[in-house]
N, C-alpha and C positions, 0 to 999 in steps of 0.2 A: 837807233836806226836799224831797220830790218836788213837781212842779207840781200833781198831783192833790190832795195833802194841803194845799197852800197855798190851794186854791180851796174847801176845805170850809167849810161854814157852822157856826159855833159858837153856843152858847146859854149863857146864865147862868140857872140854875134853882135853886130851893130844894127839896131832897129831903125825903122824909118824916121823916128823922131830924133835920131842922133845919139841916143844913149847906147852904151855898150853894156851888154848883160851876160851873165853866166846863167844858163838854164839847162834843164834836161832836154835831150833831143826829142823831137816829136814822136819818134818810135818808142821811147821809153814808156810813156803813159798818156801821151796826148796833152799833158798839162804844160803849157808854155810860159807859165808864170815865172818871172826871173827869180833866181835865188840871190843874186847880187846884181845891182844896177849902178852904173857909174855915169854921172852927168858932169860935163865940163862947162865952165862959163865961156862966154864968147871971147873974152880976153885970153883965157887958157887955150881955147881952140885955135886962136890966131897964132899963139906961140908954138903949139904942138904941130899944127899942120897935118901932114900925112902920118905922123907918128902917133896919132890919137889911139888907134886900136892897139898898137904895140905897147904903149904906156899902160893902157887899160889891162892888157894881158898880164903885164908884170905886177900891177897893183893887185890883181886877183890872185896870181900865184903867191905873192907875199902874204896876202891875207889867209889863204888856204894853208900855207906852211905854218904860220903863227897859230892858227886854230888847231892844226894837228899837234903842234908842240904842247899847246894848252891841254888838249884832250889826253895826251900821253902823261902829262904831269898829274892830271886828275886821276888817271888809272893807277899811277904809282902811289898816290896818297890813299886811294881806296884800298889797295893791297896792303899798305903799311897799317892802316886802321884795322883791317880784317885779321892781320897776323899778330895783333897785340894779345898778350895773355893777361887775363883778369884774375886776380887772387882774392 
């Protein structure tokens, strides 16, 4: 990921079709394609009611946190591999 991409602002929004998405802000690069999209079944929507967006936000936060942890683990593995001494 380039430095400019890592500095972009992201937003969580509910689209007209009802899905909740994580996307770059329109000011970032004009590309509104979702990075993450969450759809709920009618049954789940009936259960969640007004909490749909809040539940979506927590799902996205949990996913980003896990992805960050996985990325850090990969960096550590790469450092360990780079630091091996071959004889």
